N, C-alpha and C positions, 0 to 999 in steps of 0.2 A: 186167494188174494182177493179182495173185494173193494178196491179203494172207493172213498166216499159213502161206505156204508157204516151205520153205527152198530153197536152189539144187537140190538133188538131186530134191525134188517138183516143182519149177519145170520142171527138165530132163526128167523123165518126161511130164509134161503136155505140152511142146513137142514131145516124140517122138510121142506120141499124136497131137495135131494134125497134126504132119507126116506120120503114117500116114494118117490121114483124107483131109486134102487129096489125097495122091498117089493115094489110090483113087477118086477122083472121076472119072467117065466125063461127057461131054458130047455124046454121040452123039444123046441125047434133044432135042438143041438144033439138031441138024442139022450138027454138027461132025464132021470125019473122026475115027476112033478113035485115030489118033496125036497127037491135040491132049492135052497134059496141062498141069497147072499144079503148081507147085512151090512152096515157102514157105522163106524163110531168116527166122530169129528170133534176137533177142538177149535174153540174161536178164543181169538184175542182182539180185542178192539182198543183204538188209542183214543183217549180221553184226555185232553188237555195235555199232550204232549209228554205223558209219563213215560213212554218208551224214548231212550236216548238214541237209540239207533234201529234201524230195520231187522238188525241181528236180535236184538233184545225182543222186539215184537214176535218175531219168528220163533224165539224161545219161549215166550208165553204161549203161543199158540201151540208148540210140541208138547209143553207141560200139560195144557188142557187137554190135549188129544191122550195122553198116557193115563191121566185121571179117567177120562170117558171108557178107554179100554179095560181100567182096573175095576170099573164098576159095572163092567158087563158088556154083552153084545147089544150092537145097536143103539149107542148111546150119543147124546151131545154135551159137552162141557164147556162152560164159558169161563175164561180167565179174565173177568172183569171185574 
């Protein structure tokens, strides 16, 4: 949830989060250096009140997330 963010701002934040997660290393936990973590994210941004409820907005973000996962690992999908 990013109150006050438009779709582009949310996408930029998602890209930043993705980069930060991709750069994490787990060798200090005793894991092999080849161990990586990725993140898929779904974004829904309200424009001109098209979502009648918060639940509808959340469902749009959830749908975008599942589309991102279906596209492969480490994806960002916008439902805007």
